[in-house]
Residue frames as qw, qx, qy, qz and C-alpha x, y, z in Angstrom:
[[0.852, -0.453, -0.128, -0.228, -13.96, 32.29, 97.35],
 [0.038, -0.698, 0.665, -0.262, -11.32, 31.70, 100.00],
 [0.710, 0.004, -0.703, 0.050, -10.07, 28.28, 101.08],
 [0.560, -0.642, 0.284, -0.441, -10.73, 27.39, 104.71],
 [0.625, 0.229, -0.721, 0.193, -8.28, 25.02, 106.31],
 [0.679, -0.604, 0.178, -0.378, -9.04, 23.44, 109.68],
 [0.597, 0.330, -0.686, 0.252, -6.09, 21.67, 111.23],
 [0.713, -0.604, 0.083, -0.345, -6.76, 19.91, 114.52],
 [0.457, 0.384, -0.735, 0.321, -3.91, 18.55, 116.63],
 [0.758, -0.544, -0.252, -0.257, -5.41, 16.49, 119.47],
 [0.859, -0.185, -0.286, 0.383, -2.03, 15.63, 120.94],
 [0.515, -0.262, -0.131, 0.805, -0.56, 19.05, 121.49],
 [0.101, 0.351, 0.240, 0.899, -0.59, 22.75, 120.82],
 [0.305, -0.152, 0.232, -0.911, -3.67, 24.65, 121.89],
 [0.729, -0.162, -0.459, -0.481, -6.01, 21.66, 121.46],
 [0.608, -0.440, 0.514, -0.415, -6.94, 19.69, 124.54],
 [0.032, 0.272, -0.955, -0.111, -6.00, 16.01, 124.73],
 [0.365, 0.321, 0.817, -0.309, -9.64, 15.06, 125.27],
 [0.081, 0.193, 0.652, 0.729, -11.38, 15.03, 121.85],
 [0.130, -0.699, -0.701, -0.049, -14.80, 15.60, 123.43],
 [0.239, -0.756, -0.197, 0.577, -13.74, 18.88, 125.04],
 [0.212, -0.292, 0.439, 0.823, -11.98, 20.04, 121.90],
 [0.068, 0.392, 0.777, 0.488, -14.96, 19.16, 119.73],
 [0.121, -0.804, -0.550, 0.190, -17.30, 21.25, 121.90],
 [0.231, -0.676, 0.061, 0.697, -14.98, 24.23, 121.71],
 [0.171, -0.144, 0.624, 0.749, -14.42, 23.94, 117.96],
 [0.106, 0.546, 0.804, 0.209, -18.11, 23.31, 117.18],
 [0.040, -0.821, -0.351, 0.449, -18.95, 26.78, 118.46],
 [0.175, -0.454, 0.388, 0.783, -16.68, 28.25, 115.75],
 [0.076, -0.024, -0.761, -0.644, -18.84, 26.73, 113.00],
 [0.234, 0.370, 0.742, -0.507, -22.24, 27.13, 114.66],
 [0.421, 0.604, 0.117, -0.667, -23.70, 29.22, 111.82],
 [0.138, 0.362, -0.761, -0.520, -22.39, 27.10, 108.94],
 [0.722, 0.203, 0.481, -0.454, -25.27, 25.24, 107.26],
 [0.820, 0.559, 0.077, -0.091, -24.15, 24.58, 103.69],
 [0.330, -0.626, 0.594, 0.383, -20.91, 23.23, 102.27],
 [0.845, 0.527, 0.027, -0.091, -19.92, 22.34, 98.73],
 [0.440, -0.551, 0.610, 0.361, -16.67, 20.61, 97.85],
 [0.776, 0.603, 0.129, -0.135, -15.95, 20.36, 94.13],
 [0.751, 0.585, -0.190, 0.239, -12.97, 18.98, 92.22],
 [0.311, -0.785, 0.515, -0.146, -10.53, 18.57, 95.10],
 [0.796, 0.336, -0.494, -0.095, -8.47, 15.77, 93.59],
 [0.414, 0.314, -0.743, 0.421, -6.23, 15.07, 96.60],
 [0.465, -0.343, 0.376, -0.724, -8.88, 15.27, 99.33],
 [0.333, 0.027, -0.942, -0.022, -9.45, 11.87, 100.99],
 [0.284, -0.543, -0.771, 0.171, -12.04, 12.79, 103.63],
 [0.118, -0.630, -0.090, -0.762, -14.05, 15.61, 105.15],
 [0.552, -0.328, -0.688, 0.338, -13.61, 14.63, 108.79],
 [0.129, -0.021, -0.276, 0.952, -13.61, 18.26, 109.89],
 [0.397, -0.369, -0.424, -0.726, -17.35, 18.34, 109.14],
 [0.558, -0.430, -0.690, 0.167, -17.87, 16.71, 112.53],
 [0.283, -0.267, -0.336, 0.858, -17.20, 20.20, 113.96],
 [0.213, -0.111, -0.278, -0.930, -20.21, 21.71, 112.18],
 [0.171, 0.196, 0.855, -0.448, -23.22, 21.10, 114.46],
 [0.450, 0.551, 0.368, -0.598, -25.89, 22.80, 112.32],
 [0.001, -0.280, 0.722, 0.633, -24.86, 21.48, 108.92],
 [0.645, 0.368, 0.435, -0.509, -27.95, 20.99, 106.74],
 [0.776, 0.617, 0.016, -0.130, -26.67, 20.64, 103.16],
 [0.460, -0.529, 0.610, 0.369, -23.54, 18.81, 101.96],
 [0.776, 0.619, 0.012, -0.123, -22.58, 18.59, 98.30],
 [0.446, -0.561, 0.613, 0.335, -19.40, 16.73, 97.32],
 [0.783, 0.599, 0.101, -0.134, -18.53, 16.38, 93.64],
 [0.717, 0.631, -0.205, 0.213, -15.61, 15.18, 91.53],
 [0.310, -0.757, 0.557, -0.144, -13.13, 14.41, 94.31],
 [0.774, 0.332, -0.515, -0.160, -11.31, 11.48, 92.74],
 [0.432, 0.234, -0.783, 0.382, -9.49, 10.31, 95.89],
 [0.504, -0.363, 0.288, -0.729, -12.31, 10.81, 98.43],
 [0.341, 0.059, -0.936, 0.057, -12.45, 7.56, 100.45],
 [0.297, -0.547, -0.750, 0.223, -14.80, 8.45, 103.29],
 [0.075, -0.813, -0.185, -0.548, -16.70, 11.50, 104.43],
 [0.448, -0.767, 0.285, -0.361, -16.07, 11.23, 108.19],
 [0.801, 0.105, -0.516, 0.284, -13.08, 9.42, 109.72],
 [0.474, -0.843, 0.068, -0.246, -13.04, 10.16, 113.44],
 [0.890, -0.293, 0.063, 0.343, -10.06, 7.91, 114.08],
 [0.562, 0.478, 0.045, 0.674, -8.03, 10.32, 111.94],
 [0.116, -0.748, 0.061, -0.651, -9.00, 13.08, 114.37],
 [0.141, 0.250, -0.768, 0.572, -8.31, 11.02, 117.48],
 [0.603, -0.120, 0.265, -0.743, -11.98, 10.31, 118.24],
 [0.077, 0.000, 0.996, 0.033, -14.01, 7.12, 118.38],
 [0.218, -0.417, -0.765, -0.440, -17.52, 5.84, 117.79],
 [0.282, -0.619, -0.614, 0.399, -18.70, 7.16, 121.17],
 [0.111, -0.363, 0.032, 0.925, -17.81, 10.69, 120.08],
 [0.144, -0.144, -0.639, -0.741, -20.02, 10.28, 117.00],
 [0.328, -0.548, -0.765, -0.080, -22.97, 9.23, 119.17],
 [0.308, -0.548, -0.409, 0.661, -22.44, 11.95, 121.77],
 [0.024, -0.399, 0.134, 0.907, -22.29, 14.74, 119.21],
 [0.559, 0.554, 0.578, -0.218, -24.99, 13.27, 116.96],
 [0.223, -0.291, 0.523, 0.769, -23.09, 13.84, 113.73],
 [0.116, -0.113, -0.630, -0.759, -25.24, 15.20, 110.91],
 [0.081, 0.416, 0.801, -0.423, -28.30, 15.41, 113.20],
 [0.286, 0.675, 0.236, -0.637, -29.68, 18.37, 111.21],
 [0.113, -0.249, 0.700, 0.660, -28.57, 17.22, 107.76],
 [0.621, 0.464, 0.316, -0.547, -31.42, 17.60, 105.26],
 [0.788, 0.605, -0.051, -0.106, -29.57, 16.85, 102.04],
 [0.515, -0.520, 0.598, 0.328, -26.44, 14.89, 101.17],
 [0.753, 0.641, -0.031, -0.146, -25.37, 14.88, 97.52],
 [0.497, -0.507, 0.626, 0.323, -22.38, 12.76, 96.55],
 [0.785, 0.592, 0.144, -0.112, -21.43, 12.43, 92.89],
 [0.668, 0.652, -0.286, 0.217, -18.44, 11.36, 90.80],
 [0.371, -0.708, 0.556, -0.226, -16.49, 9.99, 93.77],
 [0.803, 0.269, -0.511, -0.147, -14.87, 6.82, 92.35],
 [0.410, 0.254, -0.764, 0.428, -12.83, 5.99, 95.49],
 [0.469, -0.377, 0.287, -0.745, -15.65, 6.58, 98.02],
 [0.339, -0.013, -0.936, 0.092, -16.10, 3.58, 100.31],
 [0.321, -0.599, -0.717, 0.156, -18.42, 5.01, 102.98],
 [0.130, -0.834, -0.078, -0.531, -19.84, 8.11, 104.59],
 [0.365, -0.635, 0.540, -0.415, -18.88, 6.84, 108.05],
 [0.146, 0.280, -0.948, 0.027, -17.71, 3.45, 109.31],
 [0.074, 0.339, 0.910, -0.226, -21.15, 2.65, 110.77],
 [0.034, -0.652, -0.590, -0.475, -24.68, 3.79, 110.01],
 [0.076, -0.047, -0.330, 0.940, -25.53, 7.23, 111.36],
 [0.128, 0.679, 0.698, -0.191, -29.04, 8.24, 112.36],
 [0.119, 0.036, 0.271, 0.954, -30.08, 11.01, 109.96],
 [0.138, 0.540, 0.747, -0.362, -33.50, 12.10, 111.26],
 [0.226, 0.727, 0.113, -0.639, -33.79, 15.21, 109.06],
 [0.154, -0.241, 0.727, 0.624, -32.50, 13.75, 105.79],
 [0.626, 0.483, 0.263, -0.552, -35.07, 14.13, 103.03],
 [0.578, 0.122, 0.709, 0.385, -35.36, 11.99, 99.93],
 [0.308, 0.690, -0.048, -0.653, -35.40, 13.91, 96.66]]
């Protein structure tokens, strides 16, 4: 399995200075991605890049000892309005989080998760 690294630079390079425009462009790159599993990534502190995955349905995060939050839009140059506009995790059906001793939150405020199923 290959590692995928997504590095977004809102302030320069090829990325636009407006996070909303950049998010729309980047979301199309991950349109088909529905499932993601992150396991034993000791130095990973967040998964903010998941905000670029519009059709994400299943998220499994295990044994990431330094994971503090799942989504941190301020790290990407966005704000709460961006989260509402793009309806983060709108299609998420399952969220499994386990063995994350440093985890403080999924996101800084409650997100509507209309498709999330209890299991």
